[in-house]
C-alpha positions as CSV (number, residue, x, y, z in Angstrom):
1,M,0.1,0.0,0.0
2,E,1.3,3.4,-0.8
3,E,1.6,6.3,1.6
4,D,-1.4,8.3,0.3
5,E,-3.6,5.1,0.4
6,T,-3.4,4.3,4.1
7,I,-6.6,4.5,6.0
8,N,-6.8,6.5,9.3
9,I,-9.0,4.0,11.3
10,A,-10.2,6.7,13.8
11,D,-11.3,8.5,10.8
12,E,-13.3,5.5,9.5
13,I,-15.1,5.0,12.7
14,K,-16.0,8.4,13.0
15,K,-17.6,8.4,9.1
16,M,-19.1,5.0,10.0
17,R,-20.7,6.5,13.1
18,D,-22.2,9.7,11.4
19,I,-23.7,7.3,8.7
20,I,-25.5,5.3,11.6
21,R,-26.7,8.5,13.1
22,S,-28.1,10.0,9.9
23,M,-29.7,6.7,9.5
24,M,-31.3,6.6,13.1
25,E,-32.5,10.3,12.8
26,P,-35.9,9.6,11.7
27,Y,-36.3,7.1,14.8
28,S,-34.9,9.4,17.1
29,F,-35.7,9.6,20.7
30,E,-38.1,12.4,22.2
31,E,-36.1,12.5,24.9
32,E,-32.5,10.9,25.8
33,P,-32.8,7.4,27.2
34,Y,-31.0,8.5,30.3
35,D,-29.9,11.5,32.3
36,I,-26.5,10.7,33.6
37,E,-26.3,13.8,36.3
38,R,-29.7,12.7,37.8
39,R,-28.5,9.2,37.5
40,E,-31.8,8.1,35.7
41,L,-32.8,5.9,33.1
42,R,-35.8,6.3,30.9
43,P,-37.6,3.1,31.0
44,L,-38.8,1.0,27.6
45,T,-42.3,2.0,27.1
46,E,-45.4,0.5,25.2
47,I,-48.4,2.7,24.2
48,T,-51.6,1.0,23.2
49,E,-54.9,3.1,22.2
50,T,-58.5,1.7,21.9
51,A,-61.6,3.5,21.5
52,E,-62.2,3.7,25.2
53,E,-58.9,3.9,26.9
54,I,-54.9,4.4,26.5
55,I,-53.0,1.4,28.1
56,I,-49.2,2.0,28.9
57,R,-46.9,-0.9,29.7
58,V,-43.4,0.0,31.3
59,D,-40.6,-2.0,31.7
60,L,-39.3,-1.5,35.5
61,P,-36.8,-4.1,36.2
62,C,-35.0,-4.0,40.0
63,V,-38.0,-1.7,41.2
64,T,-40.8,-3.1,44.1
65,K,-44.2,-1.5,43.8
66,E,-44.0,0.7,46.8
67,N,-41.2,2.5,45.0
68,I,-43.2,3.6,41.9
69,D,-44.5,7.1,41.8
70,L,-47.3,7.9,39.3
71,K,-48.9,11.4,38.5
72,C,-51.4,12.0,35.9
73,T,-52.8,14.6,34.1
74,E,-55.5,14.8,31.4
75,D,-52.7,14.8,29.0
76,T,-49.6,13.5,30.6
77,L,-48.2,10.5,32.8
78,T,-44.9,10.8,34.9
79,I,-43.4,7.7,36.0
80,R,-40.8,8.0,38.7
81,A,-39.2,4.7,40.3
82,K,-36.3,3.9,42.5
83,M,-34.3,0.9,41.9
84,A,-33.6,-1.9,44.7
85,E,-30.2,-1.6,43.5
86,C,-27.9,0.6,41.1
87,I,-27.6,-0.5,37.7
88,R,-24.2,-0.1,36.0
89,L,-23.7,0.3,32.5
90,L,-20.3,0.4,30.3
91,Q,-20.6,3.0,27.3
92,Y,-18.8,2.1,24.1
93,D,-16.1,4.5,24.8
94,R,-15.6,2.3,28.2
95,K,-17.0,5.0,30.7
96,E,-19.2,3.5,33.4
97,M,-22.5,5.0,34.0
98,E,-24.5,4.0,37.1
99,F,-28.2,4.6,37.3
100,E,-30.7,4.7,40.8
101,N,-33.9,5.8,39.1
102,Y,-36.2,5.6,36.3
103,R,-38.2,8.6,35.4
104,K,-40.2,9.4,32.2
105,T,-43.1,11.7,31.2
106,I,-45.3,10.7,28.6
107,R,-47.7,13.1,26.2
108,L,-50.6,11.0,25.9
109,P,-52.1,10.6,22.4
110,S,-55.8,11.5,23.8
111,T,-57.3,13.2,26.8
112,V,-58.1,11.1,29.7
113,D,-59.8,11.0,33.2
114,P,-56.7,10.7,35.7
115,A,-59.4,10.1,38.4
116,K,-60.4,6.7,36.9
117,A,-57.0,5.5,36.3
118,K,-55.8,1.9,37.1
119,A,-52.3,0.6,37.5
120,S,-51.1,-2.9,38.3
121,F,-47.4,-4.2,38.6
122,R,-46.4,-7.6,38.0
123,S,-42.8,-9.2,37.0
124,G,-41.1,-5.9,36.6
125,V,-43.8,-4.6,34.4
126,L,-46.2,-1.6,35.2
127,E,-49.5,-1.5,33.4
128,V,-51.6,1.9,33.6
129,R,-55.1,2.0,32.2
130,L,-56.4,5.6,31.4
131,P,-60.1,5.8,30.4
132,K,-60.7,8.5,27.6
133,K,-62.4,11.4,28.9
134,S,-65.8,11.8,27.2
135,Y,-67.2,15.3,26.5
136,G,-70.8,15.9,26.4
137,N,-73.8,14.2,27.5
138,E,-76.3,12.4,25.5
139,I,-79.7,14.0,25.4
140,S,-82.7,11.9,25.3
141,I,-85.7,12.9,23.3
142,E,-89.1,12.6,25.0
């Protein structure tokens, strides 16, 4: 190989990283998957909407039911949970990150009635059922 044909591995890795980022851009997160300063992870979430309700399932490993805090308004659900033990993750650049909480605020796709919300927690999965708010009343004709 001639001198001008040598490949700088660091430059090639940077190019590949930029290509991957540009490919993932349409699928970007609404928020970062973690907050290092607050030592918080954003849990994986699944949102299902039916005609009557919104069902939210959230993965919360290393959490007990007593350590989950839910706050709901007509258009958002905020989930906070303290882990029973810290989770350590090793980043690609070999930096170790430590997390002790989960936190996520979800903007709901429809208006809900928070007073009628129900939640259950089994095997590390939180399920929240939020009935949609109904507007208006039926009027009977005499």
